[in-house]
C-alpha positions in Angstrom: -141.4 6.1 -61.0 -141.5 3.6 -64.1 -144.7 5.3 -65.2 -143.0 8.7 -65.0 -139.8 7.7 -66.6 -141.4 6.4 -69.7 -143.3 9.6 -70.8 -140.1 11.6 -70.1 -138.2 9.3 -72.3 -140.8 9.7 -75.1 -140.7 13.4 -74.7 -136.9 13.5 -75.0 -137.0 11.2 -78.2 -139.7 13.6 -79.7 -137.6 16.6 -79.0 -134.4 15.1 -80.4 -136.3 14.0 -83.4 -137.7 17.5 -83.9 -134.2 18.9 -83.7 -132.8 16.4 -86.0 -135.6 17.3 -88.6 -135.0 21.0 -88.2 -131.3 20.6 -88.8 -132.0 18.5 -91.9 -134.4 21.1 -93.3 -131.9 24.0 -92.4 -129.3 22.1 -94.3 -131.6 21.6 -97.3 -132.5 25.3 -97.2 -128.9 26.2 -96.8 -127.9 24.2 -99.9 -130.9 25.5 -102.0 -130.9 29.0 -100.9 -127.6 30.0 -102.4 -128.6 28.7 -105.8 -130.7 31.8 -106.4 -128.1 34.1 -105.1 -125.1 32.3 -106.9 -125.5 34.1 -110.3 -125.1 37.5 -108.7 -122.1 36.4 -106.4 -120.3 34.7 -109.3 -121.0 37.5 -111.7 -119.8 40.1 -109.5 -116.1 39.0 -109.2 -115.9 38.5 -113.0 -117.4 41.9 -113.7 -114.9 43.5 -111.2 -112.0 41.6 -112.9 -113.1 42.9 -116.2 -113.2 46.4 -114.9 -109.8 46.1 -113.2 -108.2 44.7 -116.4 -109.3 47.9 -118.3 -109.0 46.9 -122.0 -109.8 49.1 -125.0 -110.3 48.1 -128.7 -107.5 49.8 -130.7 -108.1 50.2 -134.5 -104.6 49.3 -135.8 -103.3 49.2 -139.4 -104.2 45.5 -139.5 -107.5 45.6 -137.7 -109.0 45.8 -134.2 -106.6 44.7 -131.2 -107.7 44.5 -127.6 -105.1 46.3 -125.5 -104.7 47.2 -121.9 -106.2 50.7 -121.1 -103.3 51.4 -118.9 -100.3 49.3 -119.9 -97.6 48.8 -117.3 -95.1 46.7 -119.2 -94.5 47.8 -122.7 -91.9 46.5 -125.2 -91.0 48.5 -128.2 -89.2 46.6 -130.9 -88.0 49.6 -133.0 -85.8 52.5 -132.4 -88.3 54.7 -134.2 -91.1 54.5 -131.7 -89.4 54.4 -128.3 -89.5 58.1 -127.8 -93.1 58.3 -128.6 -93.9 56.1 -125.7 -91.5 57.7 -123.4 -93.0 61.1 -124.1 -96.4 59.8 -122.9 -94.9 58.5 -119.6 -95.8 54.9 -120.2 -93.5 52.3 -118.5 -91.1 50.3 -120.7 -89.5 47.1 -120.0 -87.7 46.3 -123.3 -86.4 48.4 -126.1 -83.8 48.2 -129.0 -80.0 48.7 -128.6 -80.1 51.9 -130.6 -82.5 53.6 -128.2 -80.5 52.4 -125.3 -77.4 54.2 -126.6 -79.2 57.3 -127.5 -77.4 60.0 -125.2 -80.9 61.6 -124.7 -82.4 58.3 -123.5 -79.6 56.6 -121.7 -80.5 57.5 -118.2 -84.1 56.8 -118.3 -83.6 53.5 -120.1 -80.6 52.1 -118.1 -82.7 49.5 -116.4 -84.7 48.6 -119.4 -83.7 45.4 -121.1 -82.4 45.4 -124.8 -84.5 43.3 -127.2 -84.8 42.6 -130.9 -87.4 41.0 -133.1 -85.5 37.7 -132.5 -85.5 37.9 -128.8 -88.7 35.9 -128.4 -87.6 34.1 -125.3 -86.3 37.1 -123.4 -89.6 39.1 -124.3 -91.7 36.2 -122.8 -89.7 36.5 -119.6 -90.4 40.3 -119.6 -94.1 39.4 -119.3 -95.1 42.5 -121.4 -98.8 43.6 -121.4 -98.3 45.4 -124.8 -95.8 45.0 -127.7 -95.2 47.7 -130.3 -93.1 47.5 -133.5 -92.9 48.3 -137.1 -94.9 46.2 -139.7 -91.7 44.5 -141.1 -90.5 43.0 -137.8 -90.0 39.3 -137.7 -91.9 36.9 -135.4 -95.1 39.0 -135.3 -97.3 35.9 -134.8 -95.2 34.7 -131.8 -95.4 38.0 -130.2 -99.2 38.1 -130.5 -99.2 34.9 -128.5 -97.2 36.7 -125.8 -99.2 40.0 -125.5 -101.3 42.3 -127.7 -99.0 43.3 -130.5 -99.7 46.5 -132.5 -97.4 47.6 -135.6 -96.9 50.7 -137.5 -95.7 51.2 -141.0 -92.8 53.5 -141.1 -93.5 56.7 -142.8 -97.2 56.1 -143.3 -98.2 58.8 -140.8 -96.3 62.1 -140.4 -94.6 62.6 -137.0 -97.6 64.6 -135.6 -100.2 62.2 -136.7 -98.1 59.3 -135.3 -98.0 60.7 -131.9 -101.8 61.3 -132.0 -102.2 57.7 -132.8 -99.8 56.6 -130.2 -102.0 58.5 -127.7 -105.0 56.6 -128.8 -103.2 53.3 -128.4 -101.9 54.1 -124.9 -105.1 55.9 -123.7 -103.1 59.1 -123.6 -105.0 61.1 -126.3 -105.2 64.4 -124.3 -101.5 64.3 -123.6 -100.5 63.5 -127.1 -102.7 66.4 -128.4 -101.3 68.8 -125.9 -97.8 67.9 -127.0 -98.7 68.3 -130.7 -100.3 71.7 -130.1 -97.5 73.1 -128.0 -94.8 71.7 -130.4 -96.4 73.3 -133.5 -96.6 76.7 -131.7 -93.0 76.6 -130.7 -91.9 75.5 -134.4 -93.9 78.4 -135.9 -92.5 80.9 -133.5 -88.9 79.8 -133.9 -89.4 79.4 -137.7 -90.4 83.0 -138.1 -87.4 84.3 -136.1 -85.0 82.1 -138.1 -86.4 83.2 -141.6 -86.3 86.8 -140.5 -82.6 86.4 -139.5 -81.2 84.2 -142.4 -83.5 85.5 -145.2 -86.4 84.0 -147.0 -84.3 82.6 -149.8 -81.6 80.9 -147.8 -81.0 77.2 -148.4 -80.3 74.5 -145.7 -78.8 71.0 -146.3 -78.8 68.1 -143.9 -75.9 65.8 -144.2 -74.7 62.5 -142.4 -72.0 59.9 -142.9 -72.5 56.3 -142.8 -70.2 53.4 -143.8 -67.8 55.8 -145.3 -70.4 57.4 -147.4 -71.7 60.9 -147.2 -75.6 61.4 -147.6 -77.9 64.3 -147.9 -81.7 64.2 -146.7 -84.9 65.5 -147.8 -88.2 66.0 -146.3 -89.3 64.0 -143.2 -86.3 61.6 -142.9 -85.4 62.4 -139.2 -82.3 64.4 -138.5 -84.4 67.5 -138.0 -85.8 67.6 -141.6 -89.4 67.5 -140.4 -88.7 70.7 -138.6 -86.6 72.5 -141.1 -88.5 72.0 -144.3 -92.2 71.8 -145.3 -94.6 71.6 -142.4 -91.9 73.1 -140.1 -89.9 76.2 -140.7 -90.5 76.0 -144.4 -86.8 76.6 -145.2 -85.6 75.7 -148.8 -83.2 72.9 -149.9 -80.7 73.5 -152.6 -82.3 72.6 -155.9 -79.9 69.6 -156.4 -80.9 68.1 -153.0 -84.7 68.6 -153.7 -84.3 66.6 -156.9 -82.1 63.9 -155.7 -84.1 63.1 -152.5 -87.4 63.2 -154.2 -87.8 59.5 -154.5 -86.1 57.8 -151.5 -85.7 60.7 -149.0 -81.8 60.6 -149.2 -79.0 60.6 -151.6 -75.4 59.6 -151.5 -73.0 62.2 -152.8 -69.3 62.3 -153.4 -66.9 64.8 -151.8 -66.1 66.2 -155.4 -69.5 67.7 -155.8 -70.4 68.9 -152.2 -70.8 72.5 -153.5 -73.8 71.4 -155.5 -75.4 69.8 -152.4 -74.4 72.2 -149.7 -76.8 75.0 -148.9 -76.1 78.5 -147.4 -76.4 76.5 -144.1 -75.5 72.9 -143.3 -76.8 70.7 -140.5 -74.2 68.0 -140.0 -75.6 65.0 -138.1 -72.1 63.8 -137.1 -71.2 60.4 -135.6 -67.7 60.4 -134.3 -67.5 56.8 -134.9 -67.9 57.1 -138.6 -65.4 58.3 -141.5 -65.7 62.1 -141.4 -62.5 62.7 -143.4 -64.1 64.7 -146.2 -64.1 67.6 -143.7 -60.3 67.7 -144.3 -60.6 68.2 -148.0 -60.1 71.6 -149.7 -63.4 71.2 -151.6 -65.2 70.9 -148.2 -63.3 73.9 -146.6 -64.0 76.0 -149.8 -67.9 75.7 -149.7 -69.9 78.8 -148.9 -71.3 77.2 -145.7 -67.9 76.4 -144.2 -66.3 79.8 -145.2 -69.1 81.6 -143.4 -69.1 79.3 -140.3 -72.6 78.1 -141.2 -72.0 74.4 -140.6 -73.8 73.4 -137.4 -72.7 69.9 -136.0 -75.1 67.7 -134.0 -74.5 64.5 -132.2 -76.0 61.9 -134.8 -76.9 59.4 -132.0 -79.3 61.8 -130.6 -80.4 63.4 -133.8 -81.4 60.4 -136.1 -85.1 60.1 -135.0 -88.3 62.0 -135.3 -90.0 61.0 -132.1 -91.3 63.8 -129.8 -88.3 63.7 -127.5 -85.7 63.9 -130.4 -87.7 66.5 -132.1 -87.7 68.7 -129.0 -84.0 68.4 -128.9 -83.6 69.2 -132.6 -85.7 72.3 -132.1 -83.6 73.5 -129.2 -80.5 72.8 -131.4 -81.8 74.8 -134.3 -83.0 77.7 -132.1 -79.5 77.9 -130.4 -77.5 77.3 -133.8 -79.4 79.8 -136.0 -80.4 82.3 -133.3 -77.9 82.0 -130.5 -80.7 81.5 -128.1 
């Protein structure tokens, strides 16, 4: 029995030793094998993440900016560009106070936070993935640390070119181009009808009151001027208005000289909160436009701007006012 026991013991020891050696080799193989696979495994998640992040390089006025391809949380720090973003259906999380009070925007923006160029802390809390503003806003460097920030110089681009540029920024180029093409066609059609009705030589003035002062407006200064004048309907301004607005785009007038600045038709961008007492004066009542019932009053709070949504509203207003359609 002792002779038989010793060989069996040796056999067991050899078997166990072999198993241990194989385990060790397997462990070594396990630790060395992934090293060749590691690059592909580690690269795959990062490549996937880069694809998911979906960034593009937008060529802004100040140079290239890497922005999200499909932004989901946009802050617009200016009343002049809010409607441009809204028209393209991009989600907003922060806008200015004036946009929030625009009667045309109020429902859609009711849950959007109010911000200014001094609301740095609030904008941080909103966690935007893109910030848009005008070139003269404060704290641009701080905003750039929060999210990609793109600014535009007011008036550098006309309203059509600006919307096409916004389409590039927001990866909505086709949608922006479709709006431009469609809007131009509608303006052309309406303009031809209006000219046919009021005459080629009829003049139109655009007026508005602010801080107890009455102003007239020239080309491309909101309040429907982009549509009425050059590039739109092509209607004429009174000579005095053309001259007075040539430099700044607007001009302050006194009630005593209204007849010199009032055209055959007057578009009054009227704010009920402003002083509009000039309408009670005999000078106003005796102008040709008033006597002929050719003064068309619009809600100034919805009429200020030249973004696509405001322009659509202005075109509807003009079509109804001039043509009764």
